[in-house]
C-alpha positions in Angstrom: 36.6 68.1 117.7 39.7 69.4 118.2 41.6 68.2 120.5 44.7 67.9 123.1 45.4 64.1 124.1 46.5 62.9 127.9 48.8 60.1 127.7 46.7 57.3 128.6 45.1 58.0 125.0 47.6 57.3 123.7 48.6 54.2 125.6 45.3 52.5 125.3 45.3 53.1 121.9 48.6 51.2 121.5 48.3 49.0 124.3 44.7 47.9 124.1 44.9 46.6 127.5 41.4 47.8 128.5 39.0 47.6 125.3 36.9 49.5 126.5 39.4 52.4 126.5 41.3 51.1 123.5 38.4 51.5 121.3 36.7 54.7 122.8 40.6 56.3 122.4 40.6 55.0 118.9 37.6 56.3 117.9 38.4 59.6 119.8 41.4 59.9 117.2 39.9 59.0 114.5 37.1 61.5 114.8 39.3 64.4 115.7 39.8 67.2 113.5 42.9 68.1 115.3 44.6 66.1 117.5 47.3 68.3 119.6 49.9 66.3 121.4 52.2 68.1 123.7 55.8 67.3 123.8 55.9 66.3 127.7 52.8 64.1 126.3 54.8 62.0 123.8 58.3 61.8 126.5 55.7 60.1 128.7 54.2 57.6 126.1 57.5 56.6 125.0 58.9 56.6 129.5 55.1 54.2 129.9 55.4 51.9 126.6 59.5 51.5 127.6 59.0 51.0 131.2 55.6 49.8 132.5 55.0 47.8 129.2 58.6 46.6 128.2 58.1 47.2 124.6 61.7 47.9 123.0 62.2 51.0 121.5 61.9 49.9 117.9 58.0 49.4 118.7 58.1 52.0 120.4 59.6 54.3 117.8 57.3 52.6 115.3 54.6 53.6 117.4 55.6 57.0 117.1 55.9 57.4 113.6 52.9 55.5 112.8 51.4 58.3 115.2 53.1 61.2 113.2 51.7 60.0 110.1 48.5 61.2 110.7 47.0 64.0 108.8 45.2 65.5 111.3 48.2 65.7 114.4 49.9 68.6 115.3 53.2 68.8 117.7 56.5 69.8 117.4 58.2 67.7 114.8 61.4 68.5 114.9 61.2 67.4 118.9 60.0 64.1 118.0 62.2 63.7 114.9 65.3 64.3 117.6 64.1 62.2 120.2 63.8 59.6 117.7 66.5 59.5 116.6 68.3 59.5 120.9 65.9 56.5 120.7 66.6 54.1 117.7 70.2 55.2 119.0 70.0 53.1 122.3 69.2 56.7 124.1 66.4 57.9 125.9 63.6 60.1 124.0 63.2 62.6 125.9 67.0 63.6 126.4 66.7 64.5 122.0 63.4 66.4 122.9 64.9 68.3 125.8 68.4 68.8 123.5 66.2 70.3 120.9 64.0 72.4 122.6 66.6 73.5 124.5 68.5 74.6 120.8 65.3 76.0 119.7 65.3 78.1 122.8 69.1 79.3 122.3 71.0 76.6 124.7 74.0 76.2 121.8 75.2 72.9 123.8 73.7 70.5 125.8 75.3 69.2 128.9 74.3 66.8 131.5 75.4 64.2 134.6 74.2 61.7 132.0 77.2 60.0 130.4 75.0 58.0 127.7 72.8 60.7 126.9 75.7 63.2 126.2 77.7 60.3 124.1 74.1 59.5 122.0 73.7 62.8 121.2 77.3 63.8 120.0 76.8 60.3 118.0 74.1 61.8 115.9 75.7 65.1 115.5 74.5 67.1 118.3 76.6 69.6 120.7 76.4 68.2 123.9 79.2 67.8 126.9 79.6 66.5 130.0 79.9 67.9 133.3 
């Protein structure tokens, strides 16, 4: 089966806070011919792990890298990689994903009122400007 996963499937597979759902999620992910993971799903996934479950950024990055290693996974890998770079630089995964997608859509400079996001993007080599 080719599936598109919701955030809760990924969270259950990583967190194991509900054994029945965790087992179902793991079985579903292992058995899928293709796992389509939309970028908003990954943004939610990172947010839930960080804010709800208190995972450190390094553990979230490791979970994302494990997910990306799956041969049957389809996602916007360049956007995820920039999101990971931001996360590992101490910033927000979503800001990196937004910056990548904006550039892909034709934007040249990420602009924001968020000083931290702009500083982190500049530090990892992206064009960004504080408004």
